[in-house]
VEXVEXDO-81323 format. One line per 2 residues: for each residue z negated, y, x negated of N, C-alpha, C, CB. Coordinates in steps of 0.02 Angstrom, whole numbers. Glycine has a CB too. Layout:
N
Z/Y/X/Z/Y/X/Z/Y/X/Z/Y/X ~ ... $
This chain:
291
1398/3679/1158/1326/3684/1163/1299/3736/1116/1294/3617/1148 ~ 1334/3755/1066/1312/3805/1017/1318/3875/1044/1351/3799/953 $
1357/3884/1099/1367/3952/1127/1305/3976/1164/1428/3952/1175 ~ 1265/3931/1191/1207/3951/1230/1157/3991/1189/1172/3891/1260 $
1135/3968/1130/1088/4008/1090/1116/4076/1073/1070/3972/1028 ~ 1180/4081/1063/1211/4145/1045/1206/4195/1103/1285/4134/1025 $
1218/4169/1161/1215/4212/1221/1144/4237/1230/1239/4175/1285 ~ 1094/4193/1221/1024/4212/1229/1006/4266/1178/977/4150/1220 $
1031/4258/1117/1015/4307/1065/1044/4375/1081/1040/4285/997 ~ 1105/4375/1107/1137/4438/1124/1099/4473/1182/1211/4427/1143 $
1077/4433/1228/1040/4462/1285/975/4495/1262/1024/4408/1338 ~ 941/4461/1214/878/4489/1189/889/4555/1154/844/4439/1141 $
945/4556/1115/959/4619/1079/973/4676/1127/1020/4610/1032 ~ 1011/4662/1180/1027/4715/1230/963/4740/1266/1078/4689/1283 $
919/4693/1283/857/4712/1317/814/4756/1274/817/4650/1338 ~ 811/4741/1210/771/4783/1164/799/4853/1159/769/4752/1096 $
865/4859/1158/895/4927/1153/880/4968/1215/970/4923/1143 ~ 885/4934/1271/870/4971/1334/798/4995/1335/884/4927/1397 $
750/4953/1311/679/4973/1310/666/5032/1265/636/4915/1287 ~ 701/5030/1207/692/5086/1161/716/5151/1193/731/5074/1095 $
771/5149/1230/798/5210/1262/751/5236/1315/867/5196/1294 ~ 723/5190/1353/676/5212/1406/615/5244/1375/655/5152/1450 $
589/5214/1320/530/5242/1286/543/5311/1260/507/5197/1230 ~ 603/5319/1231/621/5384/1203/625/5437/1258/688/5380/1165 $
652/5415/1314/659/5462/1371/591/5482/1397/701/5432/1427 ~ 542/5437/1402/475/5451/1430/434/5494/1384/438/5386/1444 $
447/5496/1319/408/5536/1272/434/5607/1264/407/5502/1205 ~ 491/5626/1296/519/5694/1290/476/5742/1332/594/5696/1314 $
455/5802/1305/412/5850/1341/450/5881/1398/385/5905/1294 ~ 415/5890/1458/446/5920/1517/454/5995/1509/405/5903/1580 $
508/6022/1534/518/6095/1529/465/6132/1571/590/6114/1554 ~ 444/6194/1550/392/6232/1588/417/6251/1657/372/6296/1549 $
369/6252/1705/385/6271/1773/383/6346/1779/337/6237/1824 ~ 437/6376/1800/442/6449/1807/439/6466/1881/508/6477/1775 $
390/6512/1901/382/6532/1971/401/6606/1977/308/6521/1996 ~ 445/6620/2022/467/6689/2031/411/6732/2059/529/6692/2077 $
410/6797/2043/356/6841/2067/350/6841/2142/367/6912/2042 ~ 406/6835/2177/404/6837/2249/370/6778/2280/473/6842/2276 $
365/6724/2242/334/6664/2269/260/6661/2254/369/6603/2242 ~ 232/6710/2215/161/6710/2198/121/6734/2258/147/6753/2136 $
63/6707/2270/18/6727/2324/-38/6770/2295/-10/6666/2361 ~ -49/6829/2327/-103/6873/2304/-169/6843/2326/-94/6945/2332 $
-220/6856/2286/-285/6830/2304/-309/6858/2371/-336/6845/2249 ~ -347/6821/2409/-371/6841/2475/-418/6901/2468/-407/6783/2510 $
-409/6951/2515/-452/7010/2515/-512/7002/2561/-413/7072/2535 ~ -515/6947/2595/-572/6935/2640/-633/6915/2599/-556/6880/2692 $
-688/6954/2605/-747/6939/2564/-779/6874/2587/-797/6996/2566 ~ -811/6844/2540/-848/6783/2555/-904/6799/2602/-874/6749/2491 $
-919/6753/2649/-975/6766/2694/-1041/6777/2658/-983/6708/2742 ~ -1048/6751/2599/-1111/6758/2562/-1111/6817/2515/-1124/6695/2523 $
-1055/6853/2511/-1052/6910/2465/-1095/6966/2491/-979/6934/2455 ~ -1130/7002/2446/-1171/7059/2469/-1128/7114/2498/-1213/7086/2412 $
-1153/7147/2552/-1116/7201/2584/-1136/7267/2552/-1130/7202/2661 ~ -1088/7304/2526/-1100/7369/2495/-1079/7423/2543/-1061/7375/2427 $
-1126/7464/2566/-1111/7517/2614/-1071/7572/2582/-1176/7545/2645 ~ -1022/7598/2619/-982/7654/2595/-1024/7717/2598/-917/7662/2637 $
-1017/7761/2548/-1057/7823/2549/-1038/7866/2609/-1047/7862/2484 ~ -1088/7891/2647/-1076/7932/2706/-1104/8002/2693/-1109/7901/2770 $
-1063/8054/2704/-1085/8123/2694/-1115/8150/2758/-1026/8167/2671 ~ -1180/8167/2756/-1214/8193/2816/-1192/8265/2828/-1290/8189/2807 $
-1182/8283/2893/-1163/8352/2908/-1220/8400/2890/-1144/8360/2982 ~ -1201/8461/2872/-1252/8511/2855/-1295/8526/2916/-1219/8575/2829 $
-1360/8530/2908/-1403/8543/2966/-1388/8611/2997/-1476/8540/2947 ~ -1387/8613/3064/-1375/8676/3100/-1436/8721/3094/-1358/8662/3174 $
-1428/8782/3070/-1487/8826/3063/-1517/8842/3131/-1467/8891/3026 ~ -1582/8838/3136/-1617/8853/3198/-1635/8927/3198/-1681/8809/3206 $
-1609/8965/3247/-1624/9037/3247/-1698/9049/3259/-1583/9073/3302 ~ -1725/9098/3223/-1796/9114/3231/-1805/9151/3297/-1822/9156/3171 $
-1862/9141/3330/-1875/9177/3393/-1870/9252/3383/-1944/9158/3421 ~ -1848/9286/3436/-1839/9359/3431/-1903/9397/3446/-1784/9381/3479 $
-1957/9361/3460/-2021/9395/3472/-2078/9361/3435/-2036/9398/3547 ~ -2062/9333/3377/-2111/9296/3338/-2151/9343/3293/-2077/9241/3296 $
-2192/9385/3324/-2234/9431/3287/-2289/9455/3335/-2193/9492/3258 ~ -2342/9486/3310/-2396/9509/3354/-2371/9562/3403/-2454/9537/3312 $
-2402/9565/3461/-2382/9613/3512/-2442/9654/3535/-2349/9577/3572 ~ -2429/9717/3551/-2479/9761/3580/-2455/9780/3650/-2491/9825/3535 $
-2470/9737/3698/-2444/9744/3766/-2477/9800/3804/-2453/9679/3804 ~ -2439/9828/3851/-2465/9878/3898/-2456/9854/3969/-2430/9947/3887 $
-2506/9865/4011/-2501/9850/4081/-2492/9915/4119/-2565/9811/4107 ~ -2435/9922/4153/-2421/9983/4189/-2446/9978/4261/-2345/9999/4188 $
-2476/10032/4284/-2501/10034/4353/-2464/10089/4391/-2577/10046/4355 ~ -2424/10069/4438/-2387/10117/4478/-2427/10130/4542/-2314/10091/4495 $
-2453/10191/4550/-2497/10207/4605/-2461/10238/4665/-2552/10253/4582 ~ -2396/10231/4666/-2355/10263/4718/-2352/10223/4782/-2285/10276/4692 $
-2359/10157/4777/-2350/10113/4835/-2393/10135/4894/-2367/10041/4816 ~ -2362/10131/4953/-2396/10148/5016/-2419/10221/5020/-2457/10102/5025 $
-2382/10265/4987/-2396/10337/4992/-2333/10372/5017/-2419/10366/4924 ~ -2342/10433/5040/-2283/10471/5063/-2237/10489/5005/-2305/10535/5099 $
-2264/10486/4944/-2224/10502/4885/-2173/10447/4870/-2270/10514/4825 ~ -2186/10386/4894/-2142/10329/4877/-2071/10341/4900/-2169/10266/4909 $
-2062/10362/4962/-1994/10374/4987/-1962/10434/4953/-1995/10385/5063 ~ -2002/10486/4942/-1975/10544/4907/-1951/10525/4837/-2029/10600/4903 $
-1990/10484/4801/-1970/10465/4734/-1905/10426/4734/-2024/10423/4701 ~ -1895/10384/4782/-1832/10346/4787/-1773/10394/4795/-1834/10296/4845 $
-1781/10443/4839/-1727/10492/4850/-1716/10533/4787/-1744/10538/4910 ~ -1771/10553/4755/-1765/10594/4695/-1730/10556/4639/-1835/10617/4671 $
-1746/10493/4630/-1713/10453/4578/-1638/10451/4589/-1742/10381/4577 ~ -1617/10439/4650/-1545/10435/4665/-1511/10502/4655/-1534/10410/4736 $
-1543/10555/4679/-1513/10622/4673/-1507/10644/4600/-1555/10673/4712 ~ -1559/10631/4561/-1558/10650/4491/-1506/10610/4452/-1627/10641/4459 $
-1499/10546/4469/-1450/10505/4434/-1379/10528/4446/-1457/10432/4455 ~ -1366/10553/4506/-1298/10578/4520/-1291/10653/4505/-1280/10564/4593 $
-1343/10682/4475/-1343/10753/4454/-1331/10799/4513/-1289/10764/4400 ~ -1372/10789/4565/-1366/10828/4627/-1403/10894/4618/-1394/10788/4687 $
-1365/10946/4603/-1395/11012/4589/-1429/11040/4651/-1342/11060/4564 ~ -1400/11032/4710/-1430/11059/4771/-1498/11027/4785/-1383/11049/4831 $
-1504/10962/4773/-1568/10929/4783/-1619/10958/4734/-1562/10853/4774 ~ -1599/10966/4671/-1645/10991/4621/-1670/11061/4640/-1612/10993/4553 $
-1625/11103/4663/-1645/11171/4683/-1694/11168/4741/-1584/11212/4702 ~ -1686/11119/4785/-1728/11116/4845/-1800/11094/4830/-1698/11068/4894 $
-1811/11063/4772/-1878/11039/4756/-1911/11079/4700/-1875/10965/4736 ~ -1879/11131/4677/-1909/11174/4625/-1933/11239/4657/-1857/11189/4567 $
-1999/11249/4660/-2025/11310/4692/-1999/11374/4660/-2102/11309/4690 ~ -1975/11419/4702/-1951/11485/4680/-1894/11480/4629/-2009/11524/4649 $
-1865/11420/4622/-1807/11414/4578/-1822/11418/4505/-1757/11465/4596 ~ -1885/11410/4485/-1901/11412/4414/-1952/11357/4398/-1930/11481/4395 $
-1951/11336/4334/-1992/11279/4314/-2016/11289/4242/-1952/11213/4320 ~ -2074/11260/4226/-2101/11263/4158/-2083/11199/4122/-2179/11274/4158 $
-2051/11206/4064/-2032/11148/4023/-2074/11150/3960/-1955/11149/4006 ~ -2114/11098/3949/-2158/11097/3892/-2218/11143/3905/-2122/11119/3828 $
-2237/11181/3853/-2296/11224/3860/-2277/11297/3868/-2341/11216/3800 ~ -2214/11310/3882/-2193/11379/3893/-2202/11399/3965/-2120/11387/3872 $
-2189/11462/3979/-2196/11487/4047/-2136/11469/4089/-2204/11563/4045 ~ -2140/11484/4154/-2085/11467/4200/-2020/11502/4180/-2104/11486/4272 $
-1966/11465/4185/-1899/11492/4169/-1854/11474/4228/-1871/11463/4101 ~ -1809/11519/4248/-1763/11503/4303/-1725/11438/4289/-1714/11561/4314 $
-1719/11398/4341/-1685/11334/4334/-1614/11342/4307/-1682/11298/4402 ~ -1580/11394/4326/-1512/11405/4303/-1508/11410/4228/-1483/11467/4335 $
-1561/11437/4196/-1560/11444/4124/-1560/11376/4089/-1621/11486/4100 ~ -1599/11329/4118/-1600/11262/4089/-1532/11228/4097/-1655/11219/4123 $
-1502/11237/4154/-1439/11203/4167/-1383/11231/4122/-1420/11210/4240 ~ -1388/11294/4103/-1338/11322/4058/-1340/11288/3990/-1348/11398/4050 $
-1400/11268/3969/-1408/11238/3903/-1393/11163/3904/-1478/11249/3877 ~ -1374/11137/3963/-1359/11066/3968/-1304/11047/3918/-1337/11047/4039 $
-1315/10993/3881/-1266/10971/3832/-1280/10998/3763/-1198/10991/3853 ~ -1330/11041/3756/-1347/11067/3689/-1416/11043/3669/-1343/11144/3686 $
-1466/11085/3676/-1533/11066/3652/-1581/11044/3706/-1563/11123/3615 ~ -1565/11056/3770/-1612/11039/3823/-1575/10999/3877/-1644/11102/3854 $
-1569/10934/3869/-1535/10893/3920/-1580/10881/3980/-1512/10826/3889 ~ -1585/10931/4024/-1633/10929/4079/-1623/10868/4124/-1628/10992/4120 $
-1562/10852/4140/-1550/10795/4185/-1576/10730/4154/-1475/10788/4200 ~ -1565/10721/4090/-1589/10660/4057/-1666/10658/4055/-1562/10655/3986 $
-1697/10715/4044/-1770/10719/4044/-1797/10697/4112/-1794/10791/4028 ~ -1768/10724/4166/-1791/10708/4233/-1778/10634/4250/-1757/10753/4284 $
-1719/10610/4232/-1702/10540/4249/-1748/10491/4215/-1630/10525/4228 ~ -1762/10503/4152/-1805/10456/4115/-1877/10461/4140/-1803/10470/4040 $
-1902/10521/4152/-1972/10529/4172/-1985/10497/4240/-1990/10604/4175 ~ -1941/10507/4288/-1954/10481/4355/-1938/10407/4362/-1915/10521/4406 $
-1906/10379/4312/-1890/10307/4315/-1950/10264/4300/-1834/10291/4266 ~ -2001/10293/4268/-2060/10255/4249/-2112/10253/4304/-2090/10283/4187 $
-2167/10217/4293/-2222/10215/4342/-2258/10282/4346/-2272/10159/4324 ~ -2288/10295/4403/-2320/10360/4415/-2394/10349/4433/-2284/10399/4470 $
-2435/10399/4418/-2506/10397/4434/-2527/10461/4469/-2548/10387/4370 ~ -2580/10456/4508/-2608/10515/4540/-2635/10562/4487/-2664/10495/4589 $
-2629/10626/4499/-2654/10676/4452/-2677/10737/4490/-2600/10694/4399 ~ -2719/10776/4458/-2741/10839/4488/-2695/10895/4464/-2816/10855/4468 $
-2664/10927/4512/-2620/10984/4496/-2664/11045/4485/-2567/10996/4552 ~ -2639/11095/4449/-2681/11153/4431/-2710/11186/4493/-2640/11204/4390 $
-2765/11219/4482/-2805/11245/4537/-2768/11299/4577/-2869/11274/4511 ~ -2719/11333/4547/-2683/11385/4583/-2646/11355/4643/-2633/11420/4537 $
-2622/11294/4636/-2585/11263/4691/-2631/11223/4737/-2530/11219/4664 ~ -2692/11208/4712/-2742/11174/4753/-2712/11113/4789/-2771/11223/4805 $
-2684/11068/4750/-2653/11008/4779/-2657/10951/4729/-2580/11022/4800 ~ -2657/10891/4757/-2651/10832/4716/-2578/10812/4710/-2693/10773/4745 $
-2563/10775/4658/-2493/10756/4649/-2487/10693/4608/-2455/10812/4616 ~ -2428/10682/4582/-2413/10624/4541/-2381/10646/4475/-2367/10574/4579 $
-2398/10609/4422/-2366/10620/4357/-2324/10559/4341/-2419/10634/4301 ~ -2262/10570/4319/-2215/10516/4302/-2183/10534/4234/-2160/10507/4359 $
-2182/10491/4188/-2211/10425/4185/-2284/10430/4163/-2171/10380/4138 ~ -2322/10378/4180/-2393/10378/4160/-2405/10335/4098/-2436/10352/4218 $
-2352/10320/4060/-2357/10275/4002/-2407/10301/3950/-2289/10266/3969 ~ -2406/10366/3937/-2451/10394/3886/-2524/10387/3908/-2435/10467/3873 $
-2537/10399/3973/-2604/10392/3998/-2629/10320/3994/-2608/10416/4070 ~ -2585/10272/4009/-2604/10201/4005/-2618/10182/3933/-2549/10157/4035 $
-2580/10209/3886/-2592/10195/3816/-2662/10217/3795/-2539/10229/3772 ~ -2681/10277/3815/-2747/10303/3797/-2803/10263/3829/-2752/10377/3818 $
-2792/10239/3891/-2843/10199/3925/-2851/10130/3894/-2826/10193/3999 ~ -2795/10097/3881/-2797/10028/3859/-2807/10021/3784/-2734/9992/3879 $
-2787/10072/3746/-2797/10071/3673/-2825/10138/3651/-2729/10055/3636 ~ -2888/10152/3667/-2917/10216/3649/-2919/10225/3573/-2988/10223/3677 $
-2915/10286/3550/-2915/10298/3477/-2983/10281/3448/-2897/10372/3461 ~ -2986/10270/3383/-3051/10255/3351/-3101/10311/3363/-3041/10244/3275 $
-3163/10293/3365/-3216/10341/3377/-3214/10396/3323/-3285/10307/3377 ~ -3220/10458/3346/-3219/10515/3300/-3149/10543/3289/-3247/10494/3234 $
-3097/10511/3318/-3029/10537/3310/-3021/10602/3348/-2977/10485/3335 ~ -2992/10652/3316/-2982/10716/3348/-2908/10732/3352/-3020/10771/3310 $
-2891/10770/3403/-2822/10791/3410/-2777/10735/3436/-2796/10816/3344 ~ -2713/10746/3426/-2662/10699/3452/-2623/10665/3396/-2614/10735/3499 $
-2647/10673/3335/-2610/10646/3278/-2599/10570/3282/-2645/10662/3214 ~ -2647/10535/3313/-2642/10462/3316/-2586/10439/3363/-2708/10432/3340 $
-2558/10485/3403/-2504/10467/3449/-2435/10479/3420/-2511/10507/3513 ~ -2432/10515/3365/-2367/10537/3340/-2324/10482/3310/-2377/10590/3289 $
-2356/10426/3289/-2317/10373/3257/-2307/10313/3303/-2352/10351/3193 ~ -2314/10323/3368/-2309/10268/3416/-2248/10276/3461/-2373/10263/3458 $
-2222/10219/3483/-2168/10217/3531/-2188/10167/3585/-2099/10197/3497 ~ -2180/10187/3648/-2197/10144/3705/-2132/10115/3733/-2236/10184/3760 $
-2129/10050/3737/-2071/10016/3766/-2084/10004/3840/-2057/9948/3729 ~ -2037/10027/3882/-2043/10018/3954/-1988/9971/3977/-2039/10087/3991 $
-2008/9911/3997/-1958/9862/4020/-1970/9793/3991/-1888/9885/4003 ~ -1940/9743/4022/-1946/9674/4000/-1885/9655/3957/-1952/9627/4061 $
-1898/9620/3902/-1845/9593/3859/-1796/9647/3837/-1807/9538/3894 ~ -1823/9703/3814/-1782/9758/3789/-1756/9740/3720/-1822/9825/3787 $
-1691/9746/3710/-1660/9727/3646/-1675/9778/3591/-1584/9720/3655 ~ -1689/9751/3533/-1696/9791/3472/-1635/9776/3429/-1764/9777/3433 $
-1597/9826/3411/-1534/9818/3374/-1544/9834/3300/-1478/9862/3404 ~ -1502/9803/3259/-1505/9816/3187/-1480/9886/3171/-1464/9765/3148 $
-1433/9910/3211/-1404/9977/3202/-1403/10013/3269/-1332/9973/3171 ~ -1397/10079/3269/-1397/10117/3333/-1330/10109/3370/-1410/10191/3319 $
-1317/10049/3394/-1255/10035/3429/-1267/9975/3476/-1198/10020/3380 ~ -1237/9978/3535/-1243/9923/3582/-1206/9861/3558/-1217/9944/3650 $
-1163/9869/3509/-1126/9812/3481/-1160/9782/3420/-1055/9833/3463 ~ -1215/9811/3399/-1250/9787/3339/-1290/9724/3354/-1297/9842/3311 $
-1308/9688/3301/-1346/9625/3308/-1415/9638/3338/-1353/9591/3239 ~ -1435/9593/3383/-1502/9596/3412/-1550/9563/3363/-1504/9561/3482 $
-1601/9599/3342/-1649/9573/3293/-1716/9556/3323/-1658/9622/3236 ~ -1729/9581/3384/-1793/9567/3417/-1788/9587/3490/-1852/9605/3382 $
-1838/9565/3529/-1844/9586/3599/-1917/9606/3612/-1822/9529/3648 ~ -1925/9660/3650/-1991/9687/3665/-2000/9693/3740/-2002/9755/3630 $
-2063/9688/3762/-2078/9693/3834/-2142/9732/3845/-2083/9622/3865 ~ -2136/9792/3873/-2194/9832/3893/-2249/9831/3839/-2222/9807/3959 $
-2235/9863/3784/-2282/9860/3728/-2275/9922/3683/-2271/9796/3687 ~ -2317/9925/3633/-2320/9982/3588/-2298/9960/3518/-2390/10014/3586 $
-2253/9997/3488/-2232/9984/3419/-2236/10049/3380/-2160/9954/3416 ~ -2218/10046/3317/-2223/10105/3274/-2157/10142/3271/-2245/10084/3203 $
-2161/10208/3270/-2102/10250/3262/-2081/10253/3189/-2116/10321/3289 ~ -2017/10244/3177/-1989/10254/3110/-1974/10329/3104/-1924/10210/3097 $
-2026/10367/3088/-2020/10440/3091/-1969/10467/3041/-2088/10471/3078 ~ -1966/10438/2982/-1919/10463/2932/-1847/10458/2957/-1927/10424/2867 $
-1830/10401/2986/-1762/10392/3013/-1751/10437/3072/-1751/10319/3032 ~ -1802/10445/3115/-1795/10489/3173/-1779/10560/3152/-1860/10487/3215 $
-1816/10585/3103/-1805/10654/3081/-1738/10662/3047/-1861/10675/3034 ~ -1717/10611/3010/-1651/10615/2977/-1595/10616/3028/-1642/10555/2930 $
-1601/10577/3082/-1548/10573/3132/-1544/10634/3176/-1557/10511/3174 ~ -1602/10662/3194/-1602/10714/3246/-1623/10783/3221/-1648/10693/3301 $
-1626/10792/3156/-1642/10859/3130/-1583/10906/3140/-1660/10855/3056 ~ -1523/10880/3145/-1464/10921/3156/-1458/10935/3231/-1399/10885/3130 $
-1456/10999/3251/-1451/11016/3322/-1391/10985/3357/-1448/11091/3330 ~ -1337/10973/3319/-1278/10942/3349/-1291/10870/3369/-1219/10946/3300 $
-1340/10839/3337/-1356/10769/3351/-1421/10766/3392/-1363/10728/3285 ~ -1433/10818/3433/-1495/10824/3470/-1515/10760/3507/-1490/10880/3519 $
-1579/10746/3507/-1605/10685/3539/-1598/10690/3615/-1678/10674/3520 ~ -1569/10638/3645/-1562/10635/3718/-1605/10579/3744/-1487/10625/3738 $
-1648/10591/3794/-1695/10540/3817/-1662/10478/3846/-1740/10570/3868 ~ -1598/10482/3864/-1562/10425/3894/-1509/10397/3847/-1530/10446/3959 $
-1473/10440/3812/-1413/10419/3777/-1422/10406/3702/-1360/10470/3786 ~ -1480/10421/3675/-1490/10414/3603/-1521/10346/3586/-1535/10470/3576 $
-1539/10339/3522/-1571/10277/3497/-1636/10295/3462/-1524/10239/3449 ~ -1688/10258/3480/-1754/10270/3451/-1765/10223/3391/-1810/10260/3504 $
-1773/10249/3330/-1786/10206/3273/-1859/10184/3272/-1769/10242/3207 ~ -1870/10119/3265/-1939/10093/3267/-1950/10046/3208/-1952/10056/3333 $
-2013/10029/3198/-2033/9978/3150/-2070/9923/3188/-2077/10008/3092 ~ -2046/9862/3183/-2077/9806/3217/-2143/9788/3183/-2030/9745/3218 $
-2187/9751/3217/-2250/9730/3187/-2242/9690/3122/-2290/9690/3236 ~ -2183/9657/3114/-2171/9620/3052/-2141/9663/2998/-2125/9561/3066 $
-2137/9728/3010/-2113/9775/2959/-2038/9787/2960/-2131/9751/2893 ~ -2001/9750/3001/-1928/9758/3002/-1909/9819/3044/-1894/9694/3029 $
-1859/9857/3022/-1836/9914/3061/-1787/9893/3116/-1803/9966/3015 ~ -1778/9936/3164/-1731/9923/3218/-1721/9984/3261/-1754/9864/3261 $
-1677/9978/3311/-1663/10034/3356/-1665/10009/3428/-1593/10065/3340 ~ -1696/10051/3471/-1701/10036/3542/-1668/10093/3580/-1775/10026/3564 $
-1631/10077/3632/-1603/10130/3674/-1658/10176/3698/-1564/10099/3734 ~ -1648/10241/3691/-1700/10289/3710/-1717/10286/3784/-1679/10359/3691 $
-1674/10256/3823/-1688/10248/3894/-1750/10206/3907/-1627/10218/3930 ~ -1764/10159/3860/-1820/10113/3869/-1876/10124/3817/-1796/10041/3864 $
-1870/10176/3778/-1920/10190/3726/-1945/10261/3734/-1889/10180/3654 ~ -2010/10268/3736/-2041/10333/3750/-2094/10349/3698/-2071/10334/3820 $
-2093/10409/3672/-2148/10433/3631/-2204/10457/3677/-2124/10490/3582 ~ -2267/10446/3658/-2322/10464/3703/-2322/10537/3725/-2387/10449/3669 $
-2297/10582/3683/-2298/10653/3700/-2231/10677/3727/-2317/10694/3639 ~ -2188/10631/3746/-2123/10649/3774/-2133/10681/3842/-2077/10586/3779 $
-2080/10714/3866/-2084/10750/3930/-2104/10704/3988/-2017/10783/3945 ~ -2146/10731/4032/-2164/10699/4095/-2147/10748/4151/-2241/10679/4096 $
-2149/10724/4213/-2138/10769/4270/-2197/10763/4317/-2071/10752/4307 ~ -2216/10820/4346/-2272/10821/4394/-2246/10848/4461/-2330/10865/4367 $
-2262/10809/4513/-2243/10828/4581/-2307/10841/4621/-2200/10772/4614 ~ -2305/10893/4662/-2361/10909/4707/-2334/10921/4777/-2400/10972/4681 $
-2376/10906/4826/-2355/10917/4896/-2378/10986/4917/-2385/10863/4943 ~ -2330/11031/4923/-2344/11100/4941/-2312/11116/5008/-2318/11149/4886 $
-2354/11142/5054/-2330/11159/5120/-2294/11100/5154/-2283/11219/5117 ~ -2323/11041/5142/-2296/10981/5175/-2235/10951/5141/-2279/10996/5245 $
-2213/10979/5084/-2153/10955/5050/-2170/10939/4977/-2096/11008/5054 ~ -2141/10884/4952/-2150/10866/4881/-2106/10911/4839/-2134/10791/4869 $
-2139/10940/4788/-2104/10988/4745/-2115/10969/4671/-2129/11060/4758 ~ -2064/10984/4630/-2069/10975/4558/-2101/11037/4529/-1999/10961/4525 $
-2162/11031/4504/-2199/11090/4483/-2203/11101/4408/-2268/11086/4509 ~ -2202/11047/4369/-2210/11053/4296/-2171/10998/4260/-2284/11051/4275 $
-2151/11014/4198/-2123/10964/4153/-2161/10970/4086/-2044/10973/4143 ~ -2222/10946/4082/-2261/10953/4020/-2237/10905/3967/-2335/10942/4034 $
-2261/10917/3906/-2244/10873/3850/-2190/10903/3806/-2220/10806/3876 ~ -2158/10859/3768/-2104/10882/3725/-2124/10894/3653/-2076/10945/3752 $
-2186/10875/3633/-2207/10883/3563/-2169/10835/3519/-2282/10872/3555 $
């Protein structure tokens, strides 16, 4: 009977030891948790629905420059009156224009009375003399081509021939009618600084070249002659002015300089041609002008 208390005591001692071990084990600190870099998750890049939206900077394209109009300046327009319509001269002029353009010498001889003609204010000179000088100082074919290409007006031919006729071009006469000189003006000095443009939308170039930049356009109007440039370019006989093939230096109403093909630009005192009907035939009687 004495063994029972002993067994109970031994059991109590064993239970206490086991409790102490468990307590000691529960109080030991846990080792730190190590997470490999590959297992880490990056924060989400999706913005919160409530986050403010910041606009990305946008670079605006450079504005396209708007070209200025080519006729944005005052104009002094001319109205041309061609009085040839419904006359017998109309058909003759058409034939003459074609013949002169192709340099038909036989046609020219057939319409020049007695084979001689007055050029400018000089006396009659044999036609052959003018043709010899072709290509030097008197480009007769170009004078005729340009003069007859313009509008024509009725005119009184000198009393010796006792006939009416036509003058071509009549641009100078229209200038005087539509823009008469100031009262008291004497002589022709007021005409020397003017250039008459014949044609619609005639190009004005920055330089005397068909490949140069177009700086303006003119239509049947009057502008100013750039006389200094004209004299510098054509004072040399080798660079003689040709009514068709040269370039007319002008000054636009806005003060800018430019060049117009001489085919479409006429000085008021430039050569004209006068035709009269003699013995039933139209004849070239005079080539006045040339100042």
